[in-house]
VONU-358620 format. One record per residue (C-alpha): x negated, y negated, z negated. Coordinates in nm, 2 decimals. Example, Ala and Ser with C-alpha at 12.3 -4.5 7.8 and 13.67 -1.06 7.14 Angstrom:
BEGIN
+--------+--------+--------+
|     px |     py |     pz |
+--------+--------+--------+
|  -1.23 |   0.45 |  -0.78 |
|  -1.37 |   0.11 |  -0.71 |
+--------+--------+--------+
This chain:
BEGIN
+--------+--------+--------+
|     px |     py |     pz |
+--------+--------+--------+
| -17.72 | -13.50 |  -9.36 |
| -17.56 | -13.77 |  -9.15 |
| -17.45 | -13.51 |  -8.90 |
| -17.28 | -13.30 |  -9.17 |
| -17.09 | -13.61 |  -9.30 |
| -16.97 | -13.68 |  -8.94 |
| -16.85 | -13.32 |  -8.91 |
| -16.67 | -13.35 |  -9.24 |
| -16.49 | -13.67 |  -9.14 |
| -16.40 | -13.51 |  -8.81 |
| -16.25 | -13.20 |  -8.98 |
| -16.06 | -13.41 |  -9.23 |
| -15.90 | -13.64 |  -8.97 |
| -15.53 | -13.61 |  -8.92 |
| -15.35 | -13.57 |  -8.59 |
| -15.22 | -13.89 |  -8.43 |
| -14.91 | -13.73 |  -8.27 |
| -14.69 | -13.43 |  -8.28 |
| -14.51 | -13.22 |  -8.01 |
| -14.15 | -13.13 |  -8.09 |
| -14.06 | -12.79 |  -7.94 |
| -13.69 | -12.86 |  -7.95 |
| -13.40 | -12.62 |  -8.01 |
| -13.50 | -12.36 |  -7.76 |
| -13.78 | -12.28 |  -7.52 |
| -13.56 | -12.10 |  -7.26 |
| -13.56 | -12.31 |  -6.93 |
| -13.21 | -12.19 |  -6.82 |
| -13.06 | -12.33 |  -7.14 |
| -13.22 | -12.68 |  -7.12 |
| -12.97 | -12.85 |  -6.89 |
| -12.65 | -12.70 |  -7.05 |
| -12.77 | -12.78 |  -7.40 |
| -12.86 | -13.14 |  -7.29 |
| -12.51 | -13.19 |  -7.15 |
| -12.35 | -13.03 |  -7.46 |
| -12.54 | -13.24 |  -7.71 |
| -12.50 | -13.56 |  -7.50 |
| -12.13 | -13.51 |  -7.52 |
| -12.16 | -13.44 |  -7.89 |
| -12.36 | -13.76 |  -7.95 |
| -12.12 | -13.97 |  -7.75 |
| -11.83 | -13.83 |  -7.95 |
| -12.01 | -13.89 |  -8.28 |
| -12.09 | -14.25 |  -8.20 |
| -11.74 | -14.32 |  -8.06 |
| -11.56 | -14.14 |  -8.34 |
| -11.75 | -14.30 |  -8.63 |
| -11.76 | -14.65 |  -8.48 |
| -11.39 | -14.63 |  -8.40 |
| -11.30 | -14.52 |  -8.75 |
| -11.52 | -14.80 |  -8.90 |
| -11.34 | -15.06 |  -8.68 |
| -11.00 | -14.92 |  -8.76 |
| -11.07 | -14.95 |  -9.14 |
| -11.19 | -15.31 |  -9.09 |
| -10.90 | -15.42 |  -8.88 |
| -10.62 | -15.28 |  -9.08 |
| -10.54 | -15.43 |  -9.43 |
| -10.35 | -15.12 |  -9.54 |
| -10.67 | -14.93 |  -9.52 |
| -10.86 | -15.17 |  -9.75 |
| -10.85 | -14.93 | -10.05 |
| -11.12 | -14.75 | -10.24 |
| -11.07 | -14.42 | -10.05 |
| -11.12 | -14.58 |  -9.71 |
| -11.41 | -14.79 |  -9.84 |
| -11.59 | -14.46 |  -9.91 |
| -11.48 | -14.32 |  -9.57 |
| -11.61 | -14.63 |  -9.40 |
| -11.95 | -14.58 |  -9.56 |
| -11.94 | -14.20 |  -9.48 |
| -11.88 | -14.29 |  -9.11 |
| -12.16 | -14.55 |  -9.12 |
| -12.41 | -14.30 |  -9.27 |
| -12.30 | -14.03 |  -9.01 |
| -12.35 | -14.28 |  -8.73 |
| -12.69 | -14.39 |  -8.86 |
| -12.85 | -14.05 |  -8.93 |
| -12.73 | -13.91 |  -8.60 |
| -12.90 | -14.21 |  -8.43 |
| -13.23 | -14.13 |  -8.62 |
| -13.31 | -13.80 |  -8.43 |
| -13.04 | -13.72 |  -8.17 |
| -13.19 | -13.94 |  -7.89 |
| -13.53 | -13.78 |  -7.95 |
| -13.37 | -13.43 |  -7.95 |
| -13.21 | -13.50 |  -7.61 |
| -13.55 | -13.59 |  -7.47 |
| -13.68 | -13.24 |  -7.56 |
| -13.43 | -13.09 |  -7.31 |
| -13.56 | -13.30 |  -7.01 |
| -13.93 | -13.36 |  -7.09 |
| -14.20 | -13.10 |  -7.06 |
| -14.36 | -13.23 |  -7.38 |
| -14.15 | -13.42 |  -7.63 |
| -14.43 | -13.62 |  -7.81 |
| -14.37 | -13.83 |  -8.12 |
| -14.64 | -14.03 |  -8.29 |
| -14.74 | -13.96 |  -8.65 |
| -14.59 | -14.29 |  -8.76 |
| -14.28 | -14.23 |  -8.56 |
| -14.25 | -13.88 |  -8.72 |
| -14.29 | -14.02 |  -9.07 |
| -14.03 | -14.29 |  -8.99 |
| -13.79 | -14.04 |  -8.86 |
| -13.84 | -13.82 |  -9.17 |
| -13.79 | -14.12 |  -9.40 |
| -13.46 | -14.24 |  -9.25 |
| -13.33 | -13.89 |  -9.21 |
| -13.39 | -13.83 |  -9.59 |
| -13.23 | -14.17 |  -9.67 |
| -12.90 | -14.10 |  -9.49 |
| -12.86 | -13.73 |  -9.56 |
| -12.92 | -13.78 |  -9.93 |
| -12.70 | -14.09 |  -9.93 |
| -12.42 | -13.89 |  -9.77 |
| -12.45 | -13.63 | -10.05 |
| -12.39 | -13.90 | -10.32 |
| -12.11 | -14.07 | -10.12 |
| -11.93 | -13.74 | -10.10 |
| -11.97 | -13.71 | -10.48 |
| -11.83 | -14.06 | -10.53 |
| -11.53 | -13.96 | -10.31 |
| -11.46 | -13.66 | -10.53 |
| -11.46 | -13.89 | -10.84 |
| -11.23 | -14.13 | -10.65 |
| -10.98 | -13.84 | -10.58 |
| -11.00 | -13.73 | -10.95 |
| -10.90 | -14.08 | -11.07 |
| -10.63 | -14.11 | -10.80 |
| -10.46 | -13.78 | -10.90 |
| -10.53 | -13.74 | -11.27 |
| -10.51 | -14.11 | -11.37 |
| -10.29 | -14.28 | -11.11 |
| -10.17 | -14.56 | -11.35 |
| -10.53 | -14.66 | -11.42 |
| -10.65 | -14.61 | -11.06 |
| -10.68 | -14.98 | -10.96 |
| -10.85 | -15.07 | -11.29 |
| -11.10 | -14.78 | -11.29 |
| -11.17 | -14.79 | -10.91 |
| -11.21 | -15.17 | -10.90 |
| -11.40 | -15.33 | -10.61 |
| -11.70 | -15.38 | -10.84 |
| -11.70 | -15.01 | -10.94 |
| -11.67 | -14.89 | -10.58 |
| -11.96 | -15.12 | -10.46 |
| -12.18 | -15.00 | -10.75 |
| -12.11 | -14.63 | -10.66 |
| -12.20 | -14.70 | -10.29 |
| -12.50 | -14.91 | -10.39 |
| -12.62 | -14.63 | -10.62 |
| -12.57 | -14.37 | -10.34 |
| -12.80 | -14.57 | -10.11 |
| -13.05 | -14.63 | -10.38 |
| -13.07 | -14.26 | -10.46 |
| -13.11 | -14.19 | -10.09 |
| -13.40 | -14.44 | -10.06 |
| -13.57 | -14.31 | -10.37 |
| -13.56 | -13.95 | -10.25 |
| -13.68 | -14.05 |  -9.91 |
| -13.98 | -14.24 | -10.06 |
| -14.07 | -13.93 | -10.26 |
| -14.05 | -13.69 |  -9.96 |
| -14.22 | -13.92 |  -9.71 |
| -14.49 | -14.05 |  -9.96 |
| -14.59 | -13.69 | -10.04 |
| -14.59 | -13.60 |  -9.67 |
| -14.82 | -13.89 |  -9.58 |
| -15.09 | -13.78 |  -9.83 |
| -15.13 | -13.44 |  -9.65 |
| -15.38 | -13.37 |  -9.38 |
| -15.28 | -13.24 |  -9.04 |
| -15.59 | -13.13 |  -8.86 |
| -15.51 | -12.81 |  -8.68 |
| -15.18 | -12.75 |  -8.49 |
| -14.96 | -13.05 |  -8.40 |
| -14.67 | -12.85 |  -8.26 |
| -14.35 | -12.88 |  -8.47 |
| -14.12 | -12.58 |  -8.42 |
| -13.80 | -12.80 |  -8.46 |
| -13.61 | -13.07 |  -8.28 |
| -13.69 | -13.33 |  -8.55 |
| -13.95 | -13.41 |  -8.81 |
| -13.81 | -13.21 |  -9.10 |
| -13.99 | -13.14 |  -9.43 |
| -14.06 | -12.76 |  -9.41 |
| -14.17 | -12.75 |  -9.04 |
| -14.42 | -13.02 |  -9.12 |
| -14.55 | -12.85 |  -9.43 |
| -14.62 | -12.54 |  -9.22 |
| -14.86 | -12.75 |  -9.01 |
| -15.06 | -12.90 |  -9.30 |
| -15.42 | -12.79 |  -9.35 |
| -15.42 | -12.91 |  -9.71 |
| -15.25 | -12.78 | -10.02 |
| -14.87 | -12.83 | -10.00 |
| -14.80 | -12.71 | -10.36 |
| -14.71 | -13.06 | -10.49 |
| -14.49 | -13.13 | -10.19 |
| -14.30 | -12.80 | -10.23 |
| -14.26 | -12.86 | -10.60 |
| -14.14 | -13.21 | -10.57 |
| -13.91 | -13.12 | -10.28 |
| -13.76 | -12.84 | -10.49 |
| -13.71 | -13.07 | -10.79 |
| -13.57 | -13.36 | -10.60 |
| -13.34 | -13.16 | -10.37 |
| -13.24 | -12.91 | -10.64 |
| -13.15 | -13.19 | -10.89 |
| -12.95 | -13.37 | -10.63 |
| -12.76 | -13.06 | -10.52 |
| -12.69 | -12.94 | -10.87 |
| -12.58 | -13.29 | -10.99 |
| -12.36 | -13.36 | -10.69 |
| -12.21 | -13.01 | -10.68 |
| -12.14 | -13.02 | -11.06 |
| -11.96 | -13.35 | -11.04 |
| -11.76 | -13.24 | -10.74 |
| -11.67 | -12.91 | -10.90 |
| -11.56 | -13.07 | -11.23 |
| -11.36 | -13.32 | -11.04 |
| -11.17 | -13.06 | -10.85 |
| -11.12 | -12.84 | -11.16 |
| -10.96 | -13.13 | -11.34 |
| -10.75 | -13.20 | -11.03 |
| -10.64 | -12.84 | -11.01 |
| -10.54 | -12.84 | -11.38 |
| -10.34 | -13.15 | -11.32 |
| -10.15 | -13.03 | -11.02 |
| -10.07 | -12.70 | -11.18 |
|  -9.84 | -12.89 | -11.41 |
|  -9.67 | -13.05 | -11.11 |
|  -9.37 | -12.82 | -11.04 |
|  -9.25 | -12.99 | -10.72 |
|  -9.37 | -12.89 | -10.38 |
|  -9.41 | -13.26 | -10.30 |
|  -9.67 | -13.30 | -10.58 |
|  -9.87 | -13.01 | -10.44 |
|  -9.84 | -13.14 | -10.09 |
|  -9.96 | -13.49 | -10.18 |
| -10.26 | -13.36 | -10.38 |
| -10.36 | -13.13 | -10.10 |
| -10.31 | -13.41 |  -9.85 |
| -10.55 | -13.65 | -10.03 |
| -10.81 | -13.39 | -10.12 |
| -10.80 | -13.15 |  -9.82 |
| -11.01 | -13.36 |  -9.58 |
| -11.27 | -13.41 |  -9.85 |
| -11.29 | -13.04 |  -9.94 |
| -11.34 | -12.95 |  -9.57 |
| -11.62 | -13.21 |  -9.53 |
| -11.80 | -13.11 |  -9.85 |
| -11.78 | -12.74 |  -9.75 |
| -11.92 | -12.81 |  -9.40 |
| -12.19 | -13.04 |  -9.53 |
| -12.32 | -12.83 |  -9.82 |
| -12.25 | -12.49 |  -9.66 |
| -12.45 | -12.56 |  -9.34 |
| -12.72 | -12.74 |  -9.54 |
| -12.77 | -12.44 |  -9.77 |
| -12.78 | -12.20 |  -9.48 |
| -13.05 | -12.41 |  -9.31 |
| -13.28 | -12.43 |  -9.61 |
| -13.20 | -12.14 |  -9.85 |
| -13.28 | -11.85 |  -9.63 |
| -13.48 | -11.53 |  -9.65 |
| -13.84 | -11.54 |  -9.54 |
| -13.87 | -11.36 |  -9.21 |
| -14.00 | -11.40 |  -8.86 |
| -13.67 | -11.53 |  -8.74 |
| -13.61 | -11.76 |  -9.03 |
| -13.74 | -12.07 |  -8.84 |
| -13.50 | -12.01 |  -8.56 |
| -13.21 | -11.95 |  -8.80 |
| -13.31 | -12.28 |  -8.98 |
| -13.29 | -12.47 |  -8.66 |
| -12.96 | -12.31 |  -8.57 |
| -12.79 | -12.40 |  -8.90 |
| -12.95 | -12.75 |  -8.90 |
| -12.74 | -12.82 |  -8.59 |
| -12.42 | -12.78 |  -8.80 |
| -12.50 | -13.04 |  -9.07 |
| -12.70 | -13.28 |  -8.84 |
| -12.49 | -13.28 |  -8.53 |
| -12.16 | -13.10 |  -8.59 |
| -12.06 | -13.25 |  -8.93 |
| -12.11 | -13.62 |  -8.82 |
| -11.89 | -13.56 |  -8.51 |
| -11.62 | -13.37 |  -8.71 |
| -11.59 | -13.61 |  -9.00 |
| -11.39 | -13.88 |  -8.81 |
| -11.16 | -13.61 |  -8.67 |
| -11.10 | -13.46 |  -9.01 |
| -11.01 | -13.79 |  -9.17 |
| -10.80 | -13.90 |  -8.87 |
| -10.60 | -13.60 |  -8.77 |
| -10.51 | -13.50 |  -9.14 |
| -10.43 | -13.86 |  -9.25 |
| -10.09 | -14.03 |  -9.20 |
| -10.23 | -14.38 |  -9.29 |
| -10.50 | -14.35 |  -9.02 |
| -10.25 | -14.24 |  -8.76 |
| -10.03 | -14.53 |  -8.85 |
| -10.32 | -14.77 |  -8.83 |
| -10.41 | -14.63 |  -8.49 |
| -10.05 | -14.70 |  -8.36 |
| -10.06 | -15.05 |  -8.51 |
| -10.40 | -15.13 |  -8.35 |
| -10.29 | -14.99 |  -8.02 |
|  -9.97 | -15.20 |  -8.01 |
| -10.18 | -15.51 |  -8.11 |
| -10.42 | -15.44 |  -7.82 |
| -10.14 | -15.37 |  -7.58 |
|  -9.97 | -15.70 |  -7.65 |
+--------+--------+--------+
């Protein structure tokens, strides 16, 4: 009887560490990919930190729109920091090992920042709606208090969803394979390794993620429909140009973020679906954080002017 209890305890015990397979298992691609993603990570850190410093140092950028852009850069910087260093290690190490606690920590903070970014992008759409459709009330509606509440709410929603995802993941048992076919501890690759029922996890993930996507996309869609109706009545080319100038960067960012995210997770079930998921994950986890500072810098006259002023200040 005692022997049977010991066997049961042994079978129910969870693994203490995982092995991350990384992006590819082809040896000839390891070094080129390491160099490529190291350059990507350097550009991401430099671009986002530079944009945050630029917004802090220039008083003409102390507006609601740039307050949201500052937080977007902060989130991009943080969530690339969560998994990129570990991903780079997979290209140079024979076995990229991560502890169970480390894996859950990575999953938690990844969920925090990726969900927070979704809500910040939604707040930015509302900000653009007020700026274009209610310009006379803009300073009243988008007061510092309102902006802080929107950002605070975005982070709270990010933390809440991360607690749900991570809490449900911790309750599972991992007693068979410990090899994660991914470059990070993501929800679905981990669920595939569980030797206990994942029904509750899949249901909650679908509800939490589905609600967030539907809510955010609906608000963004309604905001831009209202903006479109508003600018249709603007006959001058200058009005159209101004509206596109203020909204163009945000539309590009939203399209890249949600487009690549949906391709990574909403995919047909097939043998190659895991590889496709990893490929599309690269876009929203690595490419989008690097491109966001460029999108908001190259397409923005205020940022270009701030760069010139800061450069002159440093030169003198």
